[in-house]
C-alpha positions as CSV (number, residue, x, y, z in Angstrom):
1,X,149.5,83.6,102.5
2,X,151.2,84.8,106.4
3,X,154.3,83.4,107.8
4,X,154.3,79.9,109.2
5,X,156.8,79.2,111.4
6,X,156.5,75.9,111.1
7,X,157.2,75.3,107.5
8,X,160.5,75.7,105.4
9,X,160.6,79.8,104.0
10,X,160.9,77.5,100.4
11,X,160.9,74.4,99.0
12,X,161.8,73.7,95.3
13,X,160.5,71.1,93.1
14,X,162.7,70.4,89.5
15,X,161.0,68.7,86.7
16,X,162.1,65.8,84.2
17,X,163.1,67.1,80.3
18,X,166.5,65.0,79.4
19,X,169.4,67.5,78.2
20,X,166.8,70.4,77.7
21,X,165.6,69.9,81.3
22,X,168.8,69.6,83.3
23,X,169.9,73.1,81.2
24,X,167.1,74.5,81.9
25,X,166.5,73.4,86.0
26,X,170.2,74.3,86.3
27,X,169.9,77.0,84.6
28,X,167.2,78.7,86.7
29,X,168.6,77.8,89.7
30,X,171.9,79.2,89.1
31,X,170.1,82.5,88.3
32,X,168.3,82.9,91.1
33,X,171.8,81.9,93.3
34,X,173.7,85.0,91.8
35,X,170.2,86.5,93.2
36,X,171.0,85.8,96.4
37,X,168.5,82.8,96.5
38,X,169.9,79.6,97.3
39,X,167.4,77.4,96.3
40,X,170.1,74.8,97.5
41,X,170.0,75.6,101.2
42,X,166.1,74.6,101.4
43,X,164.5,71.2,101.0
44,X,164.4,70.2,97.2
45,X,162.9,67.3,95.0
46,X,163.4,66.6,91.1
47,X,162.2,63.8,88.8
48,X,164.4,62.4,85.6
49,X,166.3,65.6,84.8
50,X,165.6,67.6,87.7
51,X,166.7,64.5,90.2
52,X,170.3,65.0,88.9
53,X,170.1,68.8,89.3
54,X,168.4,68.3,93.2
55,X,172.0,66.0,93.4
56,X,174.2,68.2,91.6
57,X,173.1,71.7,93.2
58,X,173.4,70.0,96.9
59,X,176.8,68.8,96.2
60,X,177.9,72.0,94.5
61,X,178.1,70.6,91.0
62,X,178.2,73.1,88.5
63,X,176.6,73.0,85.2
64,X,179.9,72.6,82.9
65,X,181.0,70.0,85.3
66,X,178.4,67.7,85.5
67,X,177.7,68.8,81.4
68,X,181.3,67.3,80.5
69,X,180.8,64.5,82.5
70,X,177.7,63.4,81.0
71,X,179.5,64.0,77.2
72,X,182.3,62.0,78.4
73,X,180.0,58.9,79.9
74,X,176.8,58.9,77.3
75,X,178.2,60.9,74.8
76,X,176.5,63.8,73.0
77,X,173.8,62.1,71.0
78,X,171.1,59.7,70.8
79,X,171.4,57.0,73.5
80,X,171.4,53.6,73.0
81,X,167.9,51.2,74.2
82,X,168.9,49.9,78.0
83,X,171.6,52.1,78.7
84,X,173.0,52.2,82.3
85,X,172.5,55.1,84.1
86,X,173.1,54.0,87.2
87,X,177.0,53.7,86.4
88,X,176.4,57.6,85.9
89,X,174.6,58.2,88.7
90,X,177.7,56.5,90.7
91,X,180.3,58.3,89.1
92,X,178.7,61.6,90.0
93,X,177.0,61.1,93.9
94,X,178.8,57.1,94.6
95,X,178.1,56.7,98.7
96,X,176.6,59.9,99.7
97,X,173.5,61.0,101.5
98,X,171.6,64.4,102.3
99,X,168.5,64.5,104.2
100,X,167.1,67.3,102.3
101,X,166.7,66.1,98.8
102,X,164.3,63.5,97.2
103,X,163.6,62.2,94.2
104,X,159.9,60.7,92.6
105,X,160.6,57.2,90.7
106,X,157.8,54.9,89.5
107,X,157.8,51.9,91.4
108,X,157.3,49.4,88.5
109,X,155.3,46.3,90.4
110,X,152.6,49.0,91.4
111,X,152.9,51.9,88.0
112,X,153.0,54.4,91.1
113,X,155.1,57.2,91.7
114,X,157.6,57.0,95.2
115,X,158.8,59.7,96.7
116,X,162.7,58.1,97.6
117,X,164.9,59.9,100.1
118,X,168.1,60.5,100.7
119,X,168.0,59.6,104.0
120,X,167.3,56.3,103.7
121,X,169.1,55.8,100.4
122,X,172.4,56.8,98.6
123,X,171.7,59.8,96.1
124,X,173.2,57.5,93.3
125,X,170.5,55.1,93.8
126,X,167.8,57.6,94.8
127,X,168.6,59.8,90.7
128,X,169.7,56.4,89.1
129,X,165.9,55.4,89.8
130,X,163.8,58.7,89.2
131,X,166.0,59.5,85.7
132,X,165.5,55.1,84.4
133,X,163.9,56.2,81.2
134,X,162.7,53.4,80.1
135,X,163.5,52.4,77.1
136,X,166.7,54.4,76.6
137,X,168.0,53.8,80.3
138,X,167.2,50.6,82.0
139,X,165.1,50.6,85.5
140,X,167.2,50.8,88.6
141,X,166.6,48.5,91.4
142,X,166.4,49.3,94.9
143,X,166.3,47.3,97.8
144,X,164.7,44.2,95.6
145,X,162.1,47.0,94.1
146,X,162.6,48.1,90.3
147,X,162.2,51.4,89.7
148,X,161.2,54.0,86.3
149,X,162.0,57.4,85.4
150,X,159.2,59.5,87.6
151,X,158.4,61.3,84.7
152,X,156.8,58.0,82.8
153,X,154.1,59.4,85.0
154,X,154.4,62.9,85.9
155,X,157.1,65.2,84.5
156,X,157.2,67.4,87.5
157,X,155.0,65.6,90.4
158,X,154.2,69.1,91.6
159,X,152.1,67.9,94.5
160,X,154.6,65.5,96.0
161,X,156.4,68.9,96.5
162,X,157.7,69.4,100.6
163,X,155.5,71.5,102.4
164,X,156.4,74.8,102.7
165,X,155.5,78.6,102.4
166,X,156.2,78.9,99.0
167,X,157.1,76.3,96.5
168,X,158.9,77.0,93.4
169,X,157.6,74.4,90.8
170,X,160.4,74.5,88.2
171,X,159.1,72.7,84.7
172,X,161.0,72.3,82.2
173,X,158.4,71.0,79.6
174,X,154.9,72.8,80.2
175,X,154.7,74.8,76.8
176,X,153.0,74.5,73.4
177,X,155.3,73.9,71.0
178,X,157.4,71.5,72.9
179,X,155.4,68.0,71.5
180,X,153.4,65.8,73.2
181,X,155.4,65.9,76.7
182,X,154.9,70.1,76.8
183,X,150.8,69.7,76.2
184,X,151.0,66.6,79.0
185,X,153.2,69.0,81.2
186,X,151.0,71.6,80.9
187,X,147.7,69.5,81.4
188,X,149.2,67.6,84.6
189,X,151.1,70.8,86.4
190,X,147.6,72.5,86.3
191,X,146.4,69.4,88.1
192,X,149.3,69.0,90.2
193,X,149.4,72.7,91.3
194,X,145.6,72.6,93.0
195,X,146.4,69.4,94.9
196,X,149.2,71.1,96.4
197,X,147.9,74.3,97.5
198,X,144.9,72.7,98.3
199,X,146.8,70.4,100.9
200,X,149.4,72.7,102.4
201,X,147.9,76.3,101.3
202,X,151.0,77.8,100.5
203,X,152.4,80.3,98.1
204,X,153.2,78.5,94.8
205,X,155.6,80.0,91.8
206,X,155.1,78.2,88.7
207,X,158.2,78.9,86.6
208,X,158.2,77.4,82.8
209,X,160.6,78.0,79.7
210,X,160.5,81.2,77.5
211,X,159.6,81.1,73.7
212,X,163.9,81.4,72.9
213,X,164.4,78.2,75.0
214,X,161.3,76.4,73.2
215,X,162.8,77.0,70.2
216,X,165.9,75.2,71.5
217,X,164.3,71.7,70.8
218,X,164.6,68.4,73.1
219,X,161.0,67.7,72.3
220,X,162.1,64.5,70.2
221,X,162.5,61.0,72.4
222,X,165.8,60.8,70.9
223,X,167.0,64.1,72.3
224,X,166.5,63.0,75.7
225,X,170.3,62.7,76.4
226,X,171.6,65.2,74.1
227,X,173.7,67.4,76.5
228,X,174.2,69.5,73.6
229,X,170.5,70.6,73.7
230,X,171.1,71.5,77.4
231,X,174.3,74.1,76.7
232,X,171.9,76.3,74.2
233,X,169.2,76.3,77.5
234,X,171.5,76.9,80.2
235,X,172.6,80.7,79.8
236,X,169.2,81.7,78.6
237,X,167.8,80.2,82.3
238,X,170.3,81.7,84.3
239,X,169.2,84.9,82.8
240,X,165.5,83.9,83.5
241,X,166.2,82.8,87.0
242,X,167.1,86.5,87.6
243,X,163.6,87.6,86.8
244,X,162.4,84.6,88.8
245,X,164.3,86.0,91.9
246,X,162.8,89.0,91.7
247,X,159.0,87.8,91.3
248,X,159.7,85.2,94.4
249,X,160.6,88.9,96.2
250,X,157.6,90.7,94.9
251,X,155.4,87.7,96.3
252,X,157.0,87.5,99.3
253,X,159.1,90.0,100.5
254,X,158.6,88.9,104.0
255,X,161.0,86.2,103.4
256,X,162.9,87.3,100.2
257,X,163.2,90.9,100.4
């Protein structure tokens, strides 16, 4: 595809997946940044763990700082039913706004996905809504509407990625060997990629975990809040992100050369 000056060069979509997903998402983003491609300069959208990723990247919160705060607030192991996800989001992002980040949550009264914009709501609210993984984390209310984790309908919502010349979609769960979430995530991603390309006509690069990352675990429901898995995956994903940067440059040297 040729250059379209009316669109941003890049838009990035970060998918969900608990501690594994955050480690993967943040690692890929760090590898890209080290290679000279800072995704935080462009529009971003995230689901569940991906919503924490877009917030952390935009606000300059690094992985270790986030992981330490998560372990302090939530603990390392399995979450208890109906934990308060907003308490952590409020601690990290209170009263902050940014027009270029958005999240995907499920509006419970309709059972449908909804894009929540930080231009309209606080980052703490849109992240808490997108990452309210029922029944581990209780739903979050914004303007009287109750929201749950966007991953309940789609692991990534790739089709809701903002229009751009290139879409970078980072999908923590889209591989065989990752249990039902991996199988479902891969199937959803394939359908949603077609929708995005048909709708916007841009180029798209799809990033999935390597075998070594899959072996780190995180596929059980009980692992959703286990940031220790993210600590294992993160350095592997940083190295991987550097290779992703090379792929972007090969794909679109006019944009990233």
